N, C-alpha and C positions, 0 to 999 in steps of 0.2 A: 212371730215378728223377727225380722232379720236386723242385725246390727245391735248397737248398744241401746239399752232402754232402762228407764226408771219406772217402777210399778207402784200403784197404790190401789188398795181394795176399798170399795165403798162400804162403809160400816153398816151392819145390820141388813144388808141386801146380798143374798147369796148369788154369786155368779157375775157380779158387775165389777169390772176392773178398769182402771185408768192407767195409761202408759204414755210416757214421753220417749219417742224414738229418736236417737241421734243418727243423723244421716249426712252423707256428703252429696252436694248438688253439682251437676255438670250441665252441659248444654242440652242433654237429652232428658233430664229430669233428676230423680232422686235415686241414689244407690246406697248400699250398706256402708256404714262407717268403717274405715280400715281399723283392724284390731290394734295397730300400732298407735292409734290416736289416744286410746284410753291407757294403753300400757306405758305410754311415755310419761305418765304422772300428771296429765292435765287435770284429772280429777283425783281428789283424795279418797282414801278408803272409806272415810266417814260419809262421803257423798253417796255411796251405794247403800247405806243402811236406811232404806226408806220404808220397807214393808212393816217393820216392827212398830212403827209409830202410827200406822193407819187407824188404829182403834183408840188412840189416846185422845184426850180432850186437848183443846188449844193450850190449856195450862201446862200440859206435860210436854208438848212439842213446840214450845214457844221460843222466843228469842233468848230467854234465860238458859235454855238448853244450848244455844249457840255459845253463850258466854263460858260454859263449862268445857267447850271444845277448844283445842289449840287453834290459834289463828293460822290461816293458810300462809304458806311461805310466799315470799315475793315472787318466786318463779311461777308458782301456781296461780297467784293473783294476776300476773301479767298474761298468762295463758288464757285465763278466763276473760280478761278484758279483750283479748285478741279475737274472741268469738264474734264480736260485732263486725269484724273485717275479714272473716274467713268464709270459705265455701261450706263449712259444716253448719247444719241447721237442725232444729229440733221441731218435731211434729207430734201433736197430741192425738191419741187414739183412745177408743173405748170399746170394751167387749161386754156383751150381755149374756154370754154363755161360757164363762170361766176360761176365756182365752181361745175358744174354738174358732172364733172369727172376730176380726177387728174392723172398725169403721171410724171415720173421722167424726168429730163433735160438730153437731149442727149449730151454725152461727145464728144468733138472734136476728130478727128482721129489722129491729129498731134499737136505738141506744137509749140510755137513761134519760135523755132530754127529749125523746119522742121523734128524733130524726131517723130517717130510713138509713139502714146500713147497706151499702153496695158491696155485694160479695159475689164475684164471678166464678169461673171455672177454677177448681183447685183451691178455692178459698174455704176456710173453716175456722172454728174456734180453737185456740191453743191456750193452754193453761200451764202455770208454773208448778213444779213439784218442789221437794225439799232441797234440791241440789244448789239452788242459789237463794237460800232462805235469808242470807244477809241483806238482800235488797228487795226480795219479792215474797209476799206471804203465800204459803203453799196451798195446794188442793186440800180441802178439809171437809170431813164428814164425821158424824158422831153417832154411836149406836142408839142413843135414846132420842135422837132427832131424825126419825126414819124418813128417808128420801131426800133430805135437804143436804145440799153441797154448796160450798162457796169457794171461790178461787180467784186469783189475779191472773190476767192474761190479755190476749188481744185477738182480734179477728183479722185474718190475712192468710198468706201463703205459708207462713212459718211462725214460730214463737219469737217474739221480740224481747230483747234484753235492754230496751230503753224505757225508763220509767215514764217518760212523757207519752209513750204509745200504749201503756198498760192501763187497764181498767178493772173493776171488780164485778164478778159475775156470780149468779145464783141459779141453782136448779132445785126444784122441789119434787121432781119425779125421777130421782135416781140417776140423773145425767142424760136422760133422753132429750130434753129440751132445756134451753138456757136463756137467761135474760140479763142484760147489763143493768146493774142496780146503782152504780155510782162511777163517775169518772175518777181515774187515779187509783193508786194502790192503797188498800185499807187492811187493817188487822181486824179480825172478827171473832165472835164467840156466840154459841147457841145456849139457850136456857129454856127450862120448863117444857121439855120434850119438843123443842123447836118452835114453841109459841112466841118466844121472845128472841130476837136477833139484834145484836149490838155490834157496831163497828166504828172505827175512827181512822183518820188518815195517818199514815206512817212516814210519808216522804216530805212532809212539811209541818210546821207548827200549827196547832189548832187549839181552840178553847171549847170544843164541843165534841160530843159523840153523836152518832146517828143510830136510831133504833127503829125496828119494825115489830108490830104486834100482830101482823097478819101474814106471817111467813114470806115476807119480802114483797108483797103486793104494793105497799106504800111505806115510805120512810119519813121519819120526823127527826129534826135536829134537837139536841138537848144541850144547852150551854152549861158547863160545869164550873167555869171560872171566867173572870173578866180578862185575864191575861192568858195568852197562848202558851202552850208547852209542847214538847216532843213526846208523843205517845210511844211507849215501849211495848205495852201489851194490854189486853183486856182479858180478865180471868173470871172464872166462876168456880164454885165448889166442885170437887172431883166428879160427883155423879151427874152434874150439869142438868139438874131438874129444878133448881130453885129459880127465883126471879131476882136474886141479889148478885150484882156484878161489881168488879173492882177494875178501874182503869188507872194505870200508873205510868209514870214516865219521868221526865226531868225538865227543869226550867233553868238554863244556865248550868251552874254547878250544883244545883239543889234538886233533890228528888221530890216528886209530888205524887200523891195518891188520892183517888176519889172513889167513893162508894156510890153506886147507883142501884136503888132498891125500887123495883117496879110494883111491889106490893102496896106502895103509896097510892096507886090508882084505885085501890079498894075494889078490884074486880072480884066477882063471886067465883066459887069453885065450879068447874065443869061437871056436868051430870050425865049419867047413863052411858058410861063407856062400855057396858055390857050389852047395850041395845043401840049400836050404831045405825045410822041411816033412817031411823024412825023419827016421826015428828016429836019435837020436844027434846031430842037428844042433841048434845053439843058435839057429838062425835060422828065421823064418817069412816067408811072403809076405803082404802086405796090399794090397788094392786100394781106393783111395778111391772113394766113391760119393755120388750125390745122394739116396740113400735109396729110389730107385725100382728095381723089378725090370726089368732089361733082358734081351734075348736075344742071346747071342753067336752068330756064324756056325756054331759047332760044335753048336748046339742046346741048350746049357745056359744056365741063368739066371746072370746075373753082374751085378756092380756096375760102372757105367760113368761116365766123365766125358769130355765133349767127344767122344763117339762112339767111345771106346775103353776097354778095360779095361787099366789100367796096374797091374801088380803090383810093389810095392816090396819089397825084402828088408830086414828089420830084425830086431833081436834079439828073441827070445821074451820076453814081458813079465816072467815070473817066473824066468828063468834067471840065476843068479849068476855072471856073467862079464862081462868088459869087451871092447868092440870095439877091436881094435888097428889097424884100417885107417885110413889118413889120408885116403883118397878116399871118395866116395860109394859106398854099397852098390849092388849090381846092380839093374836095372830090366827087367821083362819086359812086353810089350804085345801086344794083339790087338784088331782092330776089333769094334764092336758093331753090332747092327741099329739103324737110326734110330728115334727116338721124337720126340714133339712137343718135348721138352726140348732137342733138338739144334738147334732153329731159333729165331731171334729174329724180331721183327716188322719188316716192310718199312716204308719211310718212309710217314708218315701213318697208321700203324696202331700200336696199343699194347696191352699186356696189364696188367691191374690187379695189385696186390700179391697174391701167393699164387694167381694165376690162370694158366692155361696158354694159353687161347685168345687170339688177337689180334683186336681189333675196330678198325674204322675210326674215326678221330677226327672225320672229316667226309666226307660223301658228295656227289658222287664225290670220291675222293682227289685233291687238287691235283697230286700227282706222277704220277698215272696216265698212262702213255704211250699215245698213239694214233698208231701208225705203220703201216708197210706190212702187217705181219702182222695187226694189228688190223683194218685195212681189208678184208683178205681174209676174216677171220671175219665181219665185218658184211655182206659180200657174200652170205654164205650163211645168216645168221641175224640176229636183232634184238639180239644182245648179244655182247660180247667179254669175255675173262677177263684179270684182273690178278693179280699175285702178292701174297699176304698175308704169307707167311713167306719168310725167307732163311736159309740155313745159317749157324750161328755160325762166324766165322772160326777156322780151325784145327781144326774138327771133322772127325773121320775116320770117321764112321758109314757103313755100307753097307746098302742095301736097307731093309726095314722100312717105317716110316710115310712116306706121301707127302703133302706139304702140300696142302691144298685151295686153290682159287683163288676169287676173288670175281667174280661176273657183273655187268657194267655195261651199261647200255643204250647202243646205238649212236646216234650223232648222226643227225638226219633225213637220209634218203637223197636226197630230191628236190632239195634245195638244193645239195648237194655234187655230184650227178651233172650237174645243169644247168650249174653253174659250170665243171666240168671240160670238158664238151662245148663251151661257149662259148670257153674258152681255146684249145682245139685248133683251132676254126674260125678264130679271129683269127690264130693263128700261120700257118695254111695260106694264108690270104688275103694276109698280108704277104709271105710267101716267094714266092708266085706273082707278086705285083706287082713285086717286085725283079727276078725273072728276066725278066719281060716287058719292063720298062723297059731292062734291060741289052741285050737282043737288038735292041730297036727302035732304040736310039741308036747302036749300033756295027756292026750287021750280023753280028757274031760273038757266039757264046756266051761268057760270062765264063770266065776261067781262074783256077785256083788256083796261086799261086806261093809260093816260099819265104818264110815270114814273117820271116826274118832278112836280107832284101834291102832296099836302098834304091832308090827309083825316081826318075825324072826329074820335075821340077816339073810339076804339073798332073795327075799320075797318082796314083791312090790307092796308098798304101803297104800292104804285106802282101798281103792278099787283095783283088784289084782287080776292079772291074766295069767293063766297057768294053774298049777296045783296050789291050793290054798294052804298056807302054813298055819302053825298053831298061834292063835292070837293072844296077846297079853293086854289086858284092859288098862287104858290110860286113866290116871286119876281125874275125877270130874272137875272141870274148870268152870268157874262162874263167868258167864258172858255178861258184860255190862249192858243194861237196857237204857234206852232213852227215856228221860224223865222230863215232863213238861215243866217249864219254869213257873215259879210262883207268880200269882197276880199281885201286883203292888199298886195301891192307890196313893196318889200324891195330893 
């Protein structure tokens, strides 16, 4: 990804990353953001600290975190405000192979009111990250709510920083597809392994929270008071597996707090998490995918990420029961056949947005190695091969697609071969001369002696040429050996 970018990892799903790319627009399209833009102090250092919070619950990366941070200076605030009137824009991208390739987020076909969304060329879904958390709730996933992501954003050509143009979106398949669940910006929290979702409006006073018990398929309002208040946040206990939430905020100068316990519904515990997909089980298996059809070694089509099909066990979406497990649900995995998506570009090669093939940025690639194996290739032909692709780190695919290589012309053979012959000739002449001079001056052939011996004055030390002197043994010196460092567990 070229330019400035903010990254987030989707919790509990290996290889899926979300990024907001800062770019400058001109008449011909989008180009990389000038480095002077960020270096000028438009963003604070704290705005870049995004990755460390990607596995925290909303309770940890909430607005109370913002209160602990120093307020932005007036200069930085004015620069942020100027974003609405500048040519700099932010575009959201997603990667399903640990950054090997990036694509735009697919916009939903309809909004939360059932109206069709018109999205033409260059139109996609854009979501907010932590950079502007003062006004927009960021992209949020949690490791015990596998596959579920919520975020505030908009559908269009770029990310909007106007609250009236922003809505709340949800994905339950790891970011592959999205739906608009509510108009406006909301604060949200997950509970009970994703079986309970709770949110509330943050840009206007309200007297209700909105909840879903079917992973976002339907939403119901819950009035918590007769008088409206400003919601600051919705929290749950740190493991985020209970059904007990807290919504807090303020009304005028007074703080208010409300407890919302969904155990009052008296739903039973879910059963048979070790037997998903069978009749009578409340659980199913779900495998995250990049949207492409892959082939598993068993010969069946399957959805894969990082070269393997990982099947997560989670509660069936419409079953009315609660998860009583405190730990993560089971995971099942098997390798997939390799495809082009399982590889990233080698150094000096790149793939454009939404493209699969890697192309050289310059020919010949500066990093192309010409060593012994390449010399052997050039001895038999006029070209040698260099790698264009490399396997994405952590990818477990087997068989399948074999990355092609790039043919490069060999260097001229005449100059290299003549130089090599001349070097050998000079070395041979020098060696022969030394041997001849040694025999002529001493009458004896030279002798090899112990390199750790000292000789009498006038006699060469170590390997001597000429008559060998009387050696005097040097004291034995202890040569330090490399020792492997100790293993330390933290």
